[in-house]
C-alpha angles and dihedrals in degrees: 000000000000103000128085117231127213090264091058091053092048091053091049090049091051092049092049092050091049092050100043104023128227096271094056092045090051091051091049090050092050092049092049092047091051091049092051091048091049090050092050091048089050093051094054113102111218120221091220114066091209090058090065093057092044090052090049092050091050091050093051096042091103096043110048119176119219113217114232146129126304114237117212111205141161125218119216126185113238114227120202125199113229 
């Protein structure tokens, strides 16, 4: 009485497809696959030390950071008297 049979899993699958739809599930699968592929690529250790820096540069090509100064600030809530 504690195990789930194949019929239980099929019913769960049908309910999930009805709730989310096939397009959203396909997008989730593609995103998950891309994340796993990126993780595997990141775990590979290259033989050439310059290859690691090249791969890091390619990965950060879309998100460049601009060096600058750090601003330390404090936020206070302004209270007005009505």
